[in-house]
N, C-alpha and C positions, 0 to 999 in steps of 0.2 A: 440446395436443391435435393429433394428426397430421391430414393431409389425408384419409386413409381414414376416420378416426373422424368427421370433420366431414361427409363424404359420407353416412355412416350416419344423420345427423340429418335429411337432406333429406326422406325419406318421412314423417317426423313433422310436417312443415309442413302436411300435409293430414289430420292425425288428427282424428277426430270430437270429441275432448276439447279444449276451448279452452285449458285450462291446459297441455296437452302441446304444442300449437302455439306458445304463447307462450314456453315454456321452450326449445324447439328453436330458435326464431328468435332469442331473446336470446343464445344461444351462437354463432350464426352471424354475428350483427351485427358483432361485433368484428373480423371478418376481411374486411369489405367496404371499408374505406378504402384509398386508393391506397398501395401499398408494403407491404401486409400479405403475409406469406409464403405463405399458402394462398388468396389471392384468386382464383387460376385456377379453383378448383372451380365458381365461378359462371359462368364463360365456356366451360366444357367443352361441346363440341358446337355452339357458335354459329359462324355463318359470316357474313362481311361481303361485300357486293357480289354480283355475279352476277345472273342473270335470275330465279332462283327467289325466291319470297316468303320472308321470314324466318320461321323456325319456332322457337317458344319451346322451351327446354329445361324440364325439370320444375321446377327451382328458380326460374327466371324466372317461369314461369306461376304457381307457388305464391305468389311474392312479390307479383305483381300482384293476385291474388285476396285475399291477406291485407290489402291496403290497405282492403278493405271490412269487415274483422273488427272485433272489439271494440277499445276505446281503446288498451290497452297493445300489443297485437299490431299494430294498424294503424300506430301510431306507429313501432314498430321496422321494419315493412315499408317505410314511406315513407323512413325514414332510410337503410335498406339500399340502396334504389333511387337515392336522391340520391348516395350514395357511388359506386355502380356506374355511374351514367349518364355518367361522364366517358369511358367507353370507347366507341369507335365500333362495337364488336361488338354492344353492347346497344342502341345508339341506334335502330335500325330496329324492334326488338321493342317498345321502350317507346313508340315513336311511332305504333304502329298505331292506326287510327281509333277503335276501341271503347274502348281504354284511355285515349286522349287525350280522348275525349268524357267519360269518367267523371271524369278529373282536372278538366276545365274545369267540368263540372256541379257537382262537389263544391266547388270554389272559389267558385262563384256562390251556393251556398246559405249564407245568413247564419248558420245553425245549425251549420255545419261546424267542429268543434273543431280539426281538424288542417289547416285551409285554408292556413295559412302554410307548412307543410311541403310541401303539394301545390303551392304557388306556387314554392317553391324547386326542386322537381323539374321543373315546367314551364319554369322559367327555364333549367335545364340542357339540357332537350330542345330548346328553341328555338335553341340554339347551332348547330343544323343547318338549312341553308336549306330542305331538304325538309320538315322539321317546320313551319317558319314558313309555307311555302306551304300546307300542310294546314290549319293553324290559321286562315289568312286566309279560307278558303272553308268552314270548318266551321260547322255550325248545331247548336244544342242544342234538345232538345224540352222545352217548359215547359207547365205547367198554370197558368191564372190562379188566384191565391190572395189574396183581399183581406185575409186575416188576417196575411199575411207582411209583413215589413219591406220586401221588394223587390216585393211584389204578384204574385209568381209563385213556382212550385216547379219546380226543374229535375228532370226525371223520373229521369235517370241518377245523381243525387247520393245516392240512398238507400243507406245502409250502416249498419254498427254504431255509428259515431260521428256519424251524421246521419240520424236516423229520419224517416220520412215524417210529414207533418202529420196530425192527427186532428181532424175527419174528413178523409179523403183528398179533395183537390180534384176536382170534377166538371167535365164539359165535354170539349171536344175539345182535345188538345194542339196547340201551335203550334211551328213551327221558327223560331228567331231566330238571327241571325248572332252567333256566339260572341264575337268580338272586341269588338263594340259593348257587349255585356253585361259583359265583363271590365273595360272602361274605367270603366263606371258602378260596378262593384263596387270598383275601385281608388279611386275618388273617395270612396265611402262608407267604405272602410277607413281613410281619413285622419282620420275623425271619432271613431275608437275611442279611448276614454280608458283608458290603461294602469292607472290607479288604480281604475277602476271594477270591481266584481265581474263576473267573466266571465258568470255566469248572468244578469245584468241587462243585458248589452250587446245592442243590436239586431243587431250583427254580431260574431261571436266572434273574428275575426282582423283584423289591420291590413293584410295583403296588400302590404307594402312591396316584396316581390320581384317583383310584377307589373310594376314599372317596368323591371326587367331584361328581362322578356318583351317589352315594347313596344320597348325599345332593340334587341333582337335582330331583331324583326320589321322595324323600320325600316331595317335593313341592306340588305334586298333591295328592288328597285325596286317590286314590287307592294305591299310594306309601306309604303313612303314615299308611294305614291299613295293608300293607304287613309287615312293621317293627314291628307292634304291634299284629301280629297274631302268636300264637305258631305254630312252624313247627318242623319236625324231625331234631334233632341236626346234624345228618349225612344225607345229602340229598340223598345219595345212598341207605339208608335204610328207608323204609316207616313205619316200625313198631317199631322204636326206641323211645328213650326219646324225649320229646318235649322241644323246647327252643325258646325264642323270638329272631328273627334276630337282633334286636337292642342290645341285651345283648352281642352279639358276638363282636361288634365293639366299645362298650362304653369304654373299657379299653384304647383305643388309643387316648383319650383326653390327655394322658400323654406321648405320643410318642415323640421322639426327632425331627422328621420331621414336619415342620410347615404345609405343605400341608396336610399331613395325619391328624394332629390334627385339622386343620381348617375345613376340610370336615366332620369329625365326629362331631365336635361341631355344625356345621350348620345342620347336620342331626338331632341331638338331639333337636335343637331348632325348626326345622320345624315340627317334629312329635308332638310337644306340641301346634301346632296351633289349634288342635282340643280340645275343652274344656273337652271332656270325656277321653282324653288320660291318665292322671294319675289315674282316677277312674277305667278305664278298667284294667290297670296293677295291681292295688291294689286289685281289687275284682276278679281277675282271679282265677279259681279253676283248680285242676287237674294238676298243674305244680309244679315241684320240687322246694323247697325253694332256692336251690343254683342257679337255673335259674333266679329267680326273684331278687336275691340279688343285682345285679348290678344296677337295676333301679326299685326296687319295690316301691319306694316312691319318692316324689319330691327331697329330699335331695341327691339323687344320683347325681344330677347336682353339688352339693357341692364337690363331690369327684374329680371333674375336677381341674387341677392345677390352673386355673384362679381364683378360689375362695378358695384357700388353706388358712388355718388359721395360718400357721407359718409365722413369728416368734412370733406372738401375743400369750400371755398367758391369759387363762380364769380362773376365780375363779371356785371352785369346783361345785357350783350349775349350772353355765353356761356350764361347760364341760359335766356334766351328761345329759344335754339336747341335746347334739350333738349326731348324729348317731354313733354307735360303731366304724365304719370305720374311723371316724374323731377324736376320742378321744385320740388315741395313734399313731400319725403319726410319721414316721421315720425322723431323722434329715436331710435326703437327700431330703425331700419333699420341693419343691420350687413353687412359684407362676408362672403362665403362663407369659412368658416374652413378648408376643405379646399383645398389648393393644386392638387390634381389636377382638381377641379371648376372652379376658377377658370380653369385652362388650357383646360378643355373649352369654357367660354363664349367665351374669346378665339378658340379654333379655329373656333367657329361663325361668328364675325364674319369670320374669314379666308376661310371658304368663301363668304361673301356678297361678297367682293372679287373673285370670279372673273369677274364681268362689270362693264363700265363702269356700267351701270344701278345695280348694287348699290353700287358705290363712291360714286356720286353721292348715293344715298339715305343712306348712312352719314355722308357729310360734312354733308349738310343737317340731319341729326338730332343733331349734336353728339357723334358717337362719339369723335372725336379728343380732345375735352376730357375725356371720361369716362376713356378709357384712359390719358390723360396723368396724371390724378389717381391712377389705379391704379398706374401705373409708379413714381410717386414713393414709394409706401409698400410696394411689393412686395419681398419678401425672397427669393423663390424664383427662381433663375436661369432655370429652364425657362419659367416664366410670363413673366418679363421679356423673354426672347428672342422669345416669341410676340407680345408687345405691340409690340416694336420692329419686327417684320415687318409687323404690322398698320399701324403708323404709316407705314412706308415705302409701303404701298399707298395710304394716304389722303392723304399729302402730296406725292406725286410728280405730275408733269404727265402728263396723258393723251396717248397717242399718237394721231395723226390717224386711224389705221385701227382704233381700239379698238371703235367702233360696228359696223364690219363683222365683226370677230372675234366680237362678242356675237351677231350675227345667225346666224353659222355655228354657234356653240355651241347656240343655242336650237333651230335646225333639227335638229341631231344629237340633242338631248335629246328632242325631240318624236318623232323616229323610233324611239328606244329605247322610249318609252312605248307605241307602237302595235305593237311587235314581238310575234311569237307566243310568245316565250320569256320574257315579262315575269314570270311567276310564279316562275321558278326562277333567273333570271339574277342575277348579282352576289351570290350567297349567300356566307356565311362559316361555316366550321366551326372557327373559332379556339378551341382548347381552353383558352386562357388566360382566356376570358370565362366559363368555366363556374364554377358554385358547388359546392363540395364540403364536406359537413359531416363533420367529424372527431369 
């Protein structure tokens, strides 16, 4: 089929007949992956940059609307946008607030059948720092719904694959911070049983790709600050106990799904790009000890399976130096099987070595003993090289002026936090981090 013939299909994407819309879209879908010969028809008329607001072309506007259509059509529309979202020409159009609000609301609704595809698209879009900044400040409108698994109904989630509850919730809608709700949805998605009938699941999707969204957000300074700022444990209650958002997702470094583990490990790594990160967590006050337990000190990274101490046995003195969570590990504990994720955990520890304070904490907590055991059994050269760098930091003697250097770094870091460009600084548009469905 030629490019001209494909262009003739575009008007049928808004045909009143749902079967016609589905057939037209199914024929266009195969031309959306990167490298397709006629892919340019989806970008014709789009412009990147400049002072003018991005304006949707007909095909882009139709694809965004079709995400709310019936199951088969909405599935193909989301797949098409996932494939096309690797282009910077389309990033601004797909990241406009109304469509972004629909995506987030749709993901939050436990009855959304295609929430996993929506999570993949959101993961691609947050590869842009501007989209991350928008998501950090975004709120979603919800109605209280006692009958729902989540106790609320996202107003903008209504679509052909996610009908509104009957009877429709009454009362006044509330605006809640979107990212706090996404973290809770991500936690709930981990409990989804793949073997269970989808119709009987409280949440239809597992939402593993939200971990990549969190990793992308933590790349920018405002995102790192979000994960390290105590917030209400229940986003629907403003007067409840406080909890660090990072502590809610840290446990998933041991999840069976590689995508979920990898996204959480990357988030943990990126939040430690700030030299004051461990100090801020350790010196926080007014927070319950149970909240801080998951990441109250640098050795929290050691609890990730990539740095697990089994099957190595330590002598009594070395074992007493380890954090309590690592002294009596169950026999089922296993090392991270993915070499890339093992390296990510070691890189997190390397980031904690940027200050003398961090290095002292790592030494006191038995980090050297753990990475020594890892190095003895590690077969990947890149991981071993990172371990050796870490050991050099931990075993070398400290310079007399190390504490003065730490103070200078902390002052500079505090200045960056208070700067007016916090929301957009340090962003990354690395296309290698995008997810593309072929």
